[in-house]
N, C-alpha and C positions, 0 to 999 in steps of 0.2 A: 407602387403604393407604399406609403409609409405605415409602419406598424409600431406601436408603443407597448412595451412590456412593463407593467408596474409591480408585478409580483411573480415570484417563482413558484407559488403554490400550485399544486395540481389537483384536479378533481378526478376521482376514480369512479368509473361506471362499469356495470356488468354488461357483457356482450349479450346481444339478443338471444343467442342460442345457449346461453349460460355456460359456455365453454371457458370462461375466464373473464378478465377485466381489461380495461384500457384507460388511459389517462388523457385528459384535455387540459389545456392551459388557457386562461382568460387573457386576451390581448385587446388592443384598441386600434381599429383601422381608421386611418385618416383618408376619407373619401373625397372625391372632387365632383363638382357639378359637370354637366355636359359641356359647358364652355371652358372647363379646365380650372375654374376657380375653386379653392378649397371650401368644403362644407364647414359650417361654423364649429361643429362639435364632432369629435371622433365617435365611432360606433363600437360598442363592446361586442366581441365575438370570441369564439374558441377555436384553437388549432391543436393539432397533435404536436407534442414536444418531440425533440430529437431523441434518437437512441444511439448508444455506442455500439461497437463491434460485438459485444457480448449480449446485446439486446436490452440493456438496462435503459430506463427512461432518464433523459437528461433535460430538465426544464430550461427554457430560454432564460438567460440572465436579464435582470432589469436593464432597460435601455431603449434606444430607438433603432429601428431596423427598417429595411426595405425587403420586399419579396425578391428572392434571387431568381436569376434567369433560369436556373436549373429546376425551378418549380413548374415551368411550362413544358408542354410536350404536344405532339400531334397525335390525334387518334387514328384509328385504322383507315379513316376516310380522308386523312390529311388536314383535319380541322384542329385548330388550336384549342387546347383545354388546360385547365389548371390541375396539376397532379399533387403530389405530396408537397406541402409548403415548406420551403427552406428559407431561412432569413439570413441576411447579411447586415452587419452594423451600418448605420447611416453614416455618410461622410460629412 
């Protein structure tokens, strides 16, 4: 799936239990129809930005990306699920 990042701005929200905050970044997902043809317009959504080794938030840079294979995992029943989203630059 293709993802476009148009801004490095982050939105900061309070955790439900009030124990701190977290950030989200607005991105645009380029979805496809069931037949594989692209939908006419991308859909705005939000994802968690990356973090460095120290735990600091690092926004995704402006550009076009794809969801990395490392974003997918198997649950305890062996079913495919989407985990933490990692992006790789589009080729």
